[in-house]
C-alpha positions as CSV (number, residue, x, y, z in Angstrom):
1,M,-2.2,-21.5,-36.0
2,T,0.4,-21.4,-33.3
3,K,-0.8,-20.0,-29.9
4,Y,1.5,-18.8,-27.2
5,K,0.5,-18.5,-23.6
6,L,1.9,-15.5,-21.7
7,V,0.6,-14.0,-18.4
8,L,1.6,-10.4,-17.8
9,L,1.2,-9.6,-14.1
10,R,1.5,-6.2,-12.5
11,H,2.8,-6.4,-8.9
12,G,0.6,-5.9,-5.9
13,E,0.2,-2.7,-4.0
14,G,3.2,-1.2,-2.2
15,A,3.3,1.5,0.4
16,W,4.0,4.2,-2.1
17,N,1.2,3.1,-4.4
18,K,-1.2,3.6,-1.5
19,E,0.4,7.1,-0.9
20,N,0.1,7.9,-4.6
21,R,3.8,8.6,-4.9
22,F,6.1,7.9,-7.8
23,C,7.9,4.8,-6.7
24,S,9.8,3.9,-9.9
25,W,13.2,2.4,-9.1
26,V,13.0,2.9,-5.3
27,D,12.8,-0.6,-3.9
28,Q,9.6,-1.2,-2.0
29,K,8.1,-4.4,-0.5
30,L,4.4,-5.2,-0.9
31,S,1.9,-3.8,1.6
32,S,-0.3,-6.2,3.5
33,N,-3.0,-5.4,0.9
34,G,-0.5,-6.1,-1.9
35,I,0.3,-9.5,-0.4
36,K,-3.4,-10.3,-0.4
37,E,-3.7,-9.1,-4.0
38,A,-0.8,-11.4,-5.1
39,R,-2.2,-14.4,-3.3
40,N,-5.7,-13.8,-4.7
41,C,-4.2,-13.7,-8.2
42,G,-2.3,-16.9,-7.6
43,K,-5.6,-18.6,-6.5
44,H,-7.3,-17.3,-9.6
45,L,-4.6,-18.5,-12.0
46,K,-4.6,-21.9,-10.2
47,A,-8.4,-22.2,-10.7
48,L,-7.9,-21.5,-14.4
49,G,-5.4,-24.4,-14.6
50,F,-2.3,-22.5,-15.5
51,Q,1.0,-24.5,-15.3
52,F,4.0,-22.2,-15.8
53,D,7.3,-23.4,-17.2
54,Q,9.3,-20.2,-16.7
55,V,8.9,-16.9,-14.8
56,F,10.5,-13.5,-15.5
57,T,10.6,-10.6,-13.0
58,S,12.3,-7.2,-12.7
59,I,15.0,-6.9,-10.0
60,L,12.7,-4.8,-7.8
61,S,11.4,-6.6,-4.6
62,R,7.7,-5.9,-5.3
63,S,7.9,-7.7,-8.6
64,I,9.8,-10.6,-7.2
65,Q,7.7,-10.9,-4.1
66,T,4.5,-10.9,-6.2
67,A,5.8,-13.8,-8.3
68,W,6.8,-15.8,-5.2
69,L,3.3,-15.4,-3.7
70,V,1.6,-16.3,-6.9
71,L,3.7,-19.4,-7.4
72,E,3.2,-20.4,-3.7
73,E,-0.6,-20.2,-4.0
74,M,-0.4,-22.3,-7.2
75,G,2.0,-24.9,-5.7
76,Q,4.6,-24.1,-8.3
77,E,7.4,-22.6,-6.3
78,W,9.9,-24.8,-8.1
79,V,9.3,-23.1,-11.5
80,P,12.6,-21.5,-12.7
81,T,12.7,-17.7,-12.3
82,Q,14.9,-15.1,-14.0
83,S,15.2,-11.4,-13.0
84,S,16.4,-8.5,-15.1
85,W,16.5,-4.7,-14.6
86,R,15.1,-4.5,-18.2
87,L,11.7,-5.4,-16.7
88,N,11.9,-2.6,-14.1
89,E,9.3,0.0,-13.7
90,R,9.8,3.2,-15.7
91,H,12.4,5.5,-14.3
92,Y,10.6,8.7,-13.4
93,G,13.8,10.7,-12.8
94,A,13.4,13.8,-10.6
95,L,9.7,12.9,-10.0
96,I,10.6,9.8,-7.9
97,G,9.1,10.1,-4.4
98,L,6.8,12.9,-5.2
99,N,3.1,12.8,-4.5
100,R,1.0,12.9,-7.7
101,A,-1.8,15.0,-6.3
102,E,0.6,17.6,-4.9
103,M,2.3,17.7,-8.3
104,A,-1.0,18.4,-10.0
105,L,-1.5,21.4,-7.8
106,N,2.0,22.7,-8.5
107,H,2.3,21.9,-12.2
108,G,-1.2,21.4,-13.3
109,E,-3.0,18.1,-14.0
110,E,-2.3,18.3,-17.7
111,Q,1.5,18.4,-17.2
112,V,1.4,15.5,-14.8
113,K,-0.7,13.5,-17.3
114,I,1.9,14.2,-20.0
115,W,4.7,13.0,-17.7
116,R,2.8,9.9,-16.8
117,R,0.9,8.9,-19.9
118,S,2.7,10.3,-23.0
119,Y,4.7,7.9,-25.1
120,D,7.8,9.9,-25.9
121,V,8.1,12.6,-23.3
122,T,10.9,12.1,-20.7
123,P,10.5,13.7,-17.2
124,P,13.4,15.7,-15.8
125,P,16.3,13.4,-15.0
126,I,17.4,12.4,-11.4
127,T,20.5,14.2,-10.2
128,E,23.0,13.3,-7.4
129,S,21.3,15.8,-5.1
130,H,18.0,13.9,-5.3
131,P,17.1,12.3,-1.9
132,Y,16.8,8.8,-3.5
133,Y,19.8,9.0,-5.9
134,K,22.2,7.1,-3.7
135,E,19.6,4.6,-2.6
136,I,19.1,3.6,-6.2
137,Y,22.6,3.8,-7.7
138,D,24.5,2.5,-4.7
139,D,22.3,-0.6,-4.6
140,R,24.4,-3.7,-5.4
141,R,21.7,-5.1,-7.8
142,Y,22.7,-2.4,-10.3
143,K,26.3,-3.5,-10.3
144,C,25.2,-6.8,-11.7
145,C,23.3,-5.6,-14.8
146,D,24.2,-6.4,-18.4
147,V,25.2,-2.8,-18.9
148,S,27.6,-0.6,-16.9
149,Q,26.1,1.7,-14.2
150,D,26.9,4.8,-16.3
151,K,24.6,3.4,-19.0
152,L,21.6,3.0,-16.7
153,P,18.8,5.5,-17.3
154,M,18.4,8.7,-15.2
155,A,14.8,9.1,-16.5
156,E,12.7,7.4,-19.1
157,S,9.7,8.0,-21.4
158,L,7.6,4.9,-22.1
159,K,9.3,4.8,-25.5
160,E,12.7,4.4,-23.7
161,V,11.2,1.7,-21.4
162,L,10.3,-0.3,-24.5
163,E,13.7,0.3,-26.1
164,R,15.6,-1.2,-23.0
165,L,13.0,-4.0,-22.6
166,L,13.0,-5.3,-26.2
167,P,16.5,-6.8,-26.2
168,Y,15.5,-8.9,-23.2
169,W,12.2,-9.8,-24.8
170,N,13.8,-10.8,-28.1
171,E,16.8,-12.7,-26.6
172,K,15.4,-14.3,-23.5
173,I,11.6,-14.4,-23.3
174,A,10.3,-14.7,-26.9
175,P,12.5,-17.8,-27.6
176,E,11.0,-19.6,-24.5
177,L,7.5,-18.8,-25.8
178,K,8.4,-20.0,-29.3
179,S,9.6,-23.3,-27.8
180,G,6.1,-23.9,-26.4
181,K,6.6,-22.9,-22.8
182,V,3.9,-21.1,-20.7
183,I,5.4,-17.9,-19.4
184,L,4.6,-15.6,-16.4
185,I,6.1,-12.1,-16.4
186,S,5.7,-10.4,-13.0
187,A,6.6,-6.7,-13.7
188,H,5.2,-3.2,-13.3
189,G,2.5,-1.0,-14.8
190,N,4.8,0.7,-17.3
191,S,7.0,-2.2,-18.3
192,T,3.8,-4.1,-18.9
193,R,2.3,-1.3,-20.9
194,A,5.4,-1.0,-23.0
195,L,5.4,-4.7,-23.8
196,L,1.7,-4.6,-24.6
197,K,2.4,-1.8,-27.0
198,H,5.0,-3.9,-28.8
199,L,2.7,-6.9,-29.0
200,E,-0.4,-4.9,-29.9
201,A,1.0,-1.9,-31.8
202,P,-1.8,-1.6,-34.4
203,K,-4.5,-1.6,-31.6
204,F,-2.6,0.4,-29.0
205,P,-4.2,3.7,-28.0
206,K,-2.2,6.7,-29.4
207,D,-2.3,8.5,-26.0
208,V,-1.1,5.4,-24.2
209,S,-3.6,6.2,-21.4
210,L,-4.5,2.6,-20.6
211,Q,-4.1,1.1,-17.2
212,C,-2.8,-2.4,-16.7
213,P,-4.3,-4.9,-16.9
214,V,-6.6,-4.3,-19.8
215,P,-8.2,-6.6,-22.4
216,L,-7.2,-5.1,-25.7
217,P,-9.3,-5.5,-28.9
218,G,-8.7,-8.8,-30.5
219,H,-8.0,-10.1,-34.0
220,S,-8.5,-13.6,-35.4
221,Q,-5.6,-16.0,-35.9
222,K,-3.4,-14.5,-33.2
223,G,-1.5,-15.9,-30.2
224,I,-3.1,-15.6,-26.8
225,V,-1.7,-13.3,-24.2
226,F,-3.2,-12.7,-20.7
227,A,-3.0,-9.6,-18.6
228,A,-3.5,-10.3,-14.9
229,S,-3.8,-8.5,-11.6
230,K,-5.6,-8.8,-8.3
231,E,-8.9,-9.1,-10.3
232,G,-7.5,-12.0,-12.2
233,P,-6.3,-12.5,-15.8
234,S,-8.1,-11.1,-18.8
235,A,-7.5,-12.4,-22.3
236,C,-6.2,-10.2,-25.0
237,Q,-4.6,-10.9,-28.4
238,A,-1.1,-10.7,-29.6
239,S,0.5,-11.2,-33.0
240,P,2.8,-14.2,-33.3
241,M,5.0,-12.2,-35.6
242,R,5.9,-9.9,-32.7
243,I,6.5,-12.8,-30.4
C-alpha cells in the first residue's frame, strides 16, 4: 500500500478573524496571537519529526506568513515554496468585511449559516461600489495569475472553490505527492475544507458544516493526510485514487 504524507494547515488568526468579519480575499497579516499559533504549530510538527520537501500557499499574506513561521520553527526555511491564487480563501463577494454577528441580526442566523456552510450556494457578488473592490482587484498579485483578471471570481460557493482549486491540485500538488515528497499546504478554512471534500468525498458531511482542522472517519488501506492548526496536526484518511 502506498501512503502519501500531506499536512493541511489553516493559517493563524488575523485581525478580522478576531473581529468575526468576513476577510476572504482582503489581504491581512497575522495578529500577535496568530503568530504564536503558527509558531506553536511549527514546534508541534517538528516534535513529530516532519521533514517537508515542498510547501504550497495561497497568495494571501496570512497564508504565506503562517508557512514562513512554521518552517522557521522547524529549521526548514530552505524548503521550496509555491504560491497560487487557487489556494485562496473562498470569495465571499458582497459579504466581505461584514461582521457575522451583525449579519445574523439583519438576515437571520439560518441565512448566514447557508451562506457560510452550504456547498453550492453562492453569496451575492462583489460590485465595483464595494469598499474593498479596488483593494482586491487593483492588487498586483492578481495581475500575475494563470487566468485573466476578468475571469477571477466575484463570489464563490464551496463548490466553486473546489472547481478552481482542483486544476492546481491535479497539475502541481498531486504529482509531487505521487513522487514521494512530503507536502505542506498552508491555506485557509474553506480551501482546506474543499480539498478535504475532494479527498474524502464518501465520508464528507452533506451539510459541509465541519470546521478545519478535523480528523475525518478513516478507512483501511488509504494514504495518510494530516490536518493541522494551532492545536497541532490530527490524522485523517484519504484515498490514493483521489491523490
